[in-house]
N, C-alpha and C positions, 0 to 999 in steps of 0.2 A: 543532382537534378535541379534545374533552375526553377525559380518561383515565378508564376505568371505576373503580369504587370498590373493586376487589379489591386495589389497591396499599396495603395497610394492615398488612403483616406486620412483625414485629420484625426478621426477617432481610432485610436490604437485598438480599442475593444472590437470595433467593427472589423478591422484587419484580422484580429485573432479569431473571430467567429468564422470568417471566410476561409482562413487557413485551416482551421479545425475541420470544417466541412470537407475541404479539399483532401486533407490527409486521410479522413475516414473513407472517402470514396476510393482512394488508392488502396487503403487497407482492405476494403471490400473486394476490390479488383484482384488483389493478391490472393485472397481466399478462393475466389472464383477460378483463377488460373490454376491453382493447386487442385481444385475439384476436377477440372478437365483432365489434368495429367493423371491423377489417381483413378478416375473413372475409366480412362482408356487403358491404363495399365491393368486394371482389374479385368477388363474385357479381353485383353491380349493374353493374359496369364490365367484366365478362368479362376481368378482369386475372389471367391465370394466374401471372404472376410474383409478385404480391402473395399470391395463394392459396398458392403454394409456400412463401413465407416463413412464412405462418401455420402450415402443416403442419410445417415444419422447426422452428419455435420452440416447438412443444408440449413438447419435452423440458425447457424451462425450468420450466414449470408442474409437470411430473412430478418434477423434482429438488427443487423446493421442498416438494412434498407429502412426499417421502421424508425430507427434512431435518427438517421440522416434526414429523412422526410420531415420528422418533427422539428429538427433543428432549422431546416429551411423554412418551415411555416413560422417559426419564431422570428427568424430574420426578416421575413416579409412583414410580419406584424409590427416588430419593433423599429426596424430601420426604413421601411417603405422604400426599398432601393429603386433606382431608375436607371435607364440606359443600360450600359454594359453590366452593371451590378445585377440588375433584374434579369438580364440574359444569362448571367452566370448561374444564378439560383435556379432559373428555369432549366438550364442545361444539366445541372447537378441532379435535379429531380427526375429528369428524363433518363439520365445515365444510370442512376441506381435502379430504375425499373428494368432497364435492359440487362444490367448485371445480375439482378435477381432472377431474371428469366434464363440467363446463361447458366446460373446455378441449377435451375430446374431441369435444363436440358442435360447437364452433367449427371444429375440424379437419375434421369431416365436411362442414360447409358449404363450407370451402375446397376440399375434394376435388370437391364437386359443381360448384364454380366452375371448376375446372380442366377438368372434362368439358364443361361448357357453353361454355367458351372456344373449343372446336373446332367449334362449330355456330353457325348463324345465331341472333342474339340474339332473345329474346322480349321484346316490349314490354308485352304484356298482363299485368297483375297485379304487375309489378315495383315499382310505387309502393307498393302495399299491403304487399309483402314488406319494403320499406325502412321503412315505418311500423311494422310489427310488430317489426323488428329494433331500432328506436329505443326502443320501449316495453320490450322485453326487456332491452336494455342498461341502461335507466334502472332497471328493477326490480332487476337485479343490483347496481347502484350503491347503491340504497336499502337493499338487504339488507346490504351491506357496511358502510354507514353505521350501520345499526342495530347491527351486530356491534361496530363500533368504539366505540360509545357504550354498548353493552349496554342498549339502550333497548327495552323490551318493547312499549310503545305504538307506536313507530315500526316495529317488526317486524310487529306486527299490521296496521298500515296498509299495509305493503309486501305482506304475504301476500294482502291483498284484491286487489291488482293482478293476481294470477294469474287471476282470473275474466275480466278484460278480455283478457288474453293468450289465454285459451282461446277466447273468442268470436271474436277476430280470426283465430285459427288455423282454426277451423271454417268461417268465412266464406271464407277463402283456399282451403281444401280444396275447398269446393263450386265456387268459381270455377275452380280448376284442372281439376276433373272436367268442367265445362262446356266448357273449351277443348279437351280431348281428344275429347269427343263431337262437337264441331263440326268439328274438323280432326284426324283420326287421325295425320297426319304430325307433329304436335307432341308425340306421346305421350312419346317418349324425353326430350325437353327438359323437358316439364312434370313428368315423374317426378322429375327432378333438383330442380326447384323444390319439389315436394311433400316430398321428403326434407329439403330445406333448411329449410322452414317447420316441419317436424316437429322438427328439431333445435332450432329457436328455441323451440318450445313446451316441449320438454324442459328447456331452459335455465331457462325460467320456473319449472318444477317444482322444479329444484334451488335456485333462489333462494328459493322458498317454504320449502324444507327448512331453509335457513340461518336464516330468520326463526323457525322453530319451535325451533331450537337456542338462539337468543337468549332466547326466552320460557322455555325449560327452565332456562337458567342463572339468569335473574332471579327466576323464580317457583318453581323447583324442581318444576315440573309438566310431565310429558311430554304435549305436545299433538299429537303426530304422529297422523295418520289421523282427527283430529277435524274437524268442520265449522267454518266461520268463526264461526258463532253459538256453538258450544261453546267455541271458543278465547276469544272475547270474555267468556264467562261465567267461564272459568278465570282470566282477568286481573282480573275484578271481585272474585272471591272472595278 
């Protein structure tokens, strides 16, 4: 994996500090990716043991967020970065907040899995949930890859994936409502599925946010709340 172009300072210590922060963000991202995979697997397999592990391991993500946040504060105080260096530190702070929230969403899915494990398993719609989870996990991976390389074009391509996630989520929501209307006895179980797919959709939103921070670092332009078309225009300008 290539190293971003910010490693160009006369101070090798400053280079080391920035690289350490970058590596810890990626480590945090790796933990979060695994949380998504394990949470979904626990949901699909009604594995309360695995779900409990996901919930228990959320503290690791939280600890990394606190550590990286403190490191960024020290860099701001000691180095007083400007221009792209300041944007980088800002992007890191924002990124770890979204990663921590992704971890929280994965924990929600795990808790839904624990609740579902005590009831008869639902077969309807679970394949679609698994497919949505794979797409969401891939989007998070792509967002982290764009962050690792500080690649604005890759970030934009990843941000586009959120539209697919939203369509899958809406289709699953309609399917779940149909299940409850056809058989009211499934309402409690289906509600757990609805909350789980809602959590997956939110994870996609957080991954898109990370892509926006990458574009901000590379281009110096805040593209939050802009449409994809507007984001593309900002990249071309």
